[in-house]
C-alpha positions as CSV (number, residue, x, y, z in Angstrom):
1,M,91.1,105.6,99.3
2,K,92.6,107.9,101.9
3,T,93.5,110.3,99.2
4,L,89.9,110.3,98.0
5,I,88.6,110.9,101.5
6,F,91.1,113.7,102.0
7,V,90.0,115.4,98.7
8,L,86.4,114.9,99.6
9,G,87.0,116.4,103.0
10,M,88.7,119.4,101.5
11,F,85.9,119.9,99.1
12,L,83.3,119.8,101.9
13,A,85.4,122.2,104.0
14,L,85.6,124.7,101.1
15,N,81.9,124.4,100.4
16,I,81.1,125.1,104.1
17,Y,83.4,128.1,104.0
18,A,81.7,129.4,100.8
19,Q,78.3,129.0,102.5
20,E,79.5,131.2,105.4
21,T,80.6,134.0,103.2
22,M,78.2,136.1,101.1
23,D,78.6,139.0,98.8
24,A,76.5,142.0,99.9
25,K,75.0,142.3,96.4
26,E,73.3,138.9,97.0
27,I,71.4,140.4,99.9
28,I,70.2,143.3,97.6
29,E,69.1,140.7,95.0
30,M,67.0,138.9,97.7
31,I,65.3,142.1,98.8
32,N,64.6,143.0,95.2
33,R,62.9,139.5,94.7
34,G,60.8,140.2,97.8
35,E,62.5,137.5,99.9
36,A,63.0,138.0,103.6
37,V,66.6,138.0,104.7
38,N,67.5,135.7,107.6
39,L,71.2,135.2,108.0
40,N,73.1,133.6,110.9
41,G,76.9,133.5,111.2
42,V,77.6,134.9,107.8
43,K,80.5,137.1,106.8
44,I,79.1,139.7,104.4
45,V,81.7,141.0,102.0
46,G,81.4,144.3,100.1
47,E,79.3,147.4,100.7
48,L,75.7,146.8,101.6
49,D,73.9,149.7,99.9
50,L,70.2,149.5,100.9
51,T,69.5,152.7,99.1
52,D,70.1,151.1,95.7
53,L,66.9,148.9,95.3
54,E,64.9,148.4,92.1
55,N,62.0,150.4,93.7
56,R,64.1,153.5,94.3
57,I,62.1,156.6,93.4
58,Q,62.6,160.4,93.5
59,E,61.3,162.2,96.6
60,R,58.2,164.2,95.6
61,G,59.1,167.9,95.4
62,N,62.8,167.3,95.7
63,K,64.8,166.6,92.6
64,D,68.0,165.8,94.5
65,S,66.5,163.3,97.0
66,Y,65.8,159.6,96.3
67,F,64.6,156.7,98.5
68,S,64.2,153.0,98.4
69,Q,61.9,151.0,100.5
70,V,62.9,147.7,102.1
71,D,59.6,145.7,102.0
72,V,60.9,142.5,103.7
73,E,62.0,141.6,107.2
74,L,65.7,141.7,107.8
75,I,67.4,139.4,110.4
76,F,71.1,139.3,110.8
77,F,72.5,137.2,113.7
78,N,76.2,136.9,114.5
79,C,77.1,138.4,111.2
80,D,80.3,140.3,110.2
81,F,79.9,143.2,107.9
82,T,83.4,143.8,106.4
83,D,82.4,147.0,104.6
84,D,80.0,149.9,104.9
85,V,76.3,149.3,105.7
86,L,74.4,152.3,104.1
87,A,70.8,153.3,104.3
88,F,71.8,156.9,103.5
89,Y,74.5,158.6,101.5
90,C,75.1,161.6,99.3
91,E,77.1,161.6,96.1
92,E,80.4,163.3,96.4
93,Y,80.6,166.7,94.6
94,S,76.8,166.5,94.0
95,D,73.6,167.5,95.7
96,K,72.0,164.1,95.2
97,C,71.2,162.1,98.3
98,F,69.8,158.5,98.7
99,R,68.1,156.8,101.7
100,A,66.3,153.7,102.6
101,N,63.1,153.2,104.6
102,F,62.1,149.9,106.3
103,K,58.5,148.7,106.2
104,E,59.0,145.5,108.2
105,S,61.0,144.8,111.3
106,V,64.8,145.0,111.3
107,T,67.0,142.9,113.5
108,F,70.8,143.0,114.0
109,I,72.1,140.9,116.9
110,D,75.7,140.1,117.8
111,C,77.0,141.6,114.6
112,T,80.2,143.5,113.9
113,F,80.1,146.5,111.7
114,S,83.7,147.0,110.4
115,G,82.9,149.9,108.1
116,E,80.7,153.0,108.2
117,T,77.1,152.5,109.4
118,S,74.5,155.0,108.3
119,F,70.8,154.9,108.8
120,K,70.5,158.7,108.6
121,Y,66.9,159.9,107.7
122,S,65.6,156.3,107.6
123,N,62.1,155.6,108.7
124,F,61.6,152.3,110.6
125,S,57.9,151.4,110.4
126,G,58.3,148.1,112.3
127,G,60.2,147.2,115.4
128,A,64.0,147.5,115.4
129,V,66.5,145.4,117.3
130,F,70.2,146.3,117.4
131,N,71.3,144.3,120.4
132,K,74.9,143.4,121.3
133,N,76.5,144.8,118.1
134,I,79.9,146.3,117.7
135,F,80.1,149.5,115.7
136,T,83.8,150.1,115.0
137,Q,83.2,153.3,113.0
138,E,80.7,156.1,113.4
139,A,77.1,154.8,113.8
140,N,74.9,157.4,112.2
141,F,71.2,157.4,113.1
142,K,70.7,161.2,112.7
143,Y,67.2,162.2,111.8
144,S,66.0,158.6,111.9
145,K,62.4,157.9,112.8
146,F,61.4,154.8,114.8
147,Q,57.7,154.1,114.8
148,G,57.8,151.1,117.2
149,E,59.9,149.9,120.1
150,V,63.7,149.8,119.5
151,T,66.6,148.3,121.5
152,F,70.3,148.8,121.3
153,Q,70.9,146.8,124.5
154,G,74.5,145.7,125.1
155,C,76.0,147.5,122.0
156,S,79.5,148.8,121.9
157,F,79.9,152.1,120.0
158,R,83.7,152.4,119.5
159,D,83.4,155.6,117.5
160,E,80.8,158.4,117.6
161,A,77.2,157.4,118.2
162,N,75.1,159.9,116.4
163,F,71.4,160.1,117.3
164,K,70.9,163.8,116.8
165,Y,67.3,164.7,115.9
166,A,66.3,161.0,116.0
167,D,62.6,160.5,116.8
168,F,61.7,157.5,118.9
169,S,57.9,157.0,119.0
170,G,58.1,153.9,121.1
171,Y,60.1,152.9,124.1
172,V,63.9,152.7,123.5
173,N,66.4,150.6,125.3
174,F,70.1,151.5,125.7
175,Y,70.7,149.2,128.7
176,E,74.4,148.3,129.2
177,V,75.5,150.2,126.1
178,D,79.2,151.2,125.9
179,F,79.6,154.6,124.4
180,M,83.4,154.8,123.9
181,K,83.5,158.0,122.0
182,E,81.1,161.0,121.8
183,A,77.4,160.2,122.1
184,D,75.1,162.8,120.5
185,F,71.4,162.9,121.5
186,K,70.9,166.6,120.8
187,Y,67.3,167.4,119.8
188,T,66.5,163.7,120.1
189,K,62.9,162.9,121.0
190,F,61.9,160.2,123.4
191,S,58.1,160.0,123.2
192,N,57.6,156.9,125.3
193,G,60.5,156.8,127.6
194,A,64.0,155.4,127.4
195,M,66.4,153.1,129.4
196,F,70.0,154.0,129.9
197,S,70.6,151.9,133.0
198,D,74.2,150.6,133.4
199,A,75.3,152.4,130.2
200,H,78.8,153.7,130.2
201,F,79.6,157.1,128.6
202,H,83.4,157.2,128.3
203,E,83.6,160.7,126.7
204,E,81.2,163.6,126.3
205,V,77.5,163.1,125.8
206,D,75.1,165.8,124.4
207,F,71.5,165.8,125.7
208,K,71.0,169.5,124.8
209,Y,67.4,170.2,123.7
210,T,66.5,166.6,124.1
211,E,62.7,166.1,124.4
212,Y,61.1,163.4,126.6
213,E,57.5,162.7,127.6
214,E,57.9,159.7,129.8
215,D,60.7,158.6,132.2
216,V,64.2,158.3,131.0
217,V,66.1,156.0,133.4
218,F,69.8,156.3,134.1
219,E,70.2,153.9,137.1
220,G,73.8,152.7,137.4
221,A,74.9,154.7,134.3
222,Q,78.5,156.0,134.3
223,F,79.6,159.4,133.0
224,D,83.4,159.8,132.5
225,G,83.2,162.9,130.3
226,E,81.3,166.1,130.1
227,V,77.5,166.0,130.0
228,D,75.6,168.8,128.2
229,Q,71.9,168.8,129.1
230,K,71.1,172.4,128.4
231,Y,67.4,173.1,128.0
232,S,66.5,169.5,128.7
233,N,67.7,168.7,132.3
234,I,67.2,165.1,131.4
235,L,69.4,163.9,134.3
236,R,67.0,165.3,136.8
237,N,65.2,162.0,136.4
238,L,68.4,160.1,137.3
239,R,67.4,156.9,139.0
């Protein structure tokens, strides 16, 4: 009887472990079926390539550019991405590039990105929440467009944080963000203000040519490295 209970216990333990681990391809299959993704405490194994959806089409007027559209809401809470999370990439030794746009809201909270993270050129039509995440490699949001409010509150960027040319139409929150390597906001546009209060910039930060139409708040922010704000003077509003 004890042996049976032991075996049953081992089976249940293995089953629970299996439920907590998911292949990234399963998430792509859910999106292709039109199912919202809502995952909590899941270890996601393999490259999550959001550009490779069934609805991928060629960009009009550009034979080398293709995009997919994520039509469902994405929610990831306390998840561990063991490989790359890609909403943009270009083929090696080729001119072909692929990206993903997001029609609904996107939420990543308390997640760890162990591989490359690229949302370059992505268009976020809904709100976007990236709170308390750890980005171990470069986080690339270059040329991204955010239509609604977006927050990166409490994130830790352990490699470069690239927001060059990013366009924030709504308010953006970088409260208590830890920028451990270079932070690039060159040519970034803040149309409705931004919050950098209590953020910590450990190395250089580039605000050159940054555009802002409302207040950008830096109250309590720390700058350990060089700050380049040429043609923006964004730190004149330091408060």
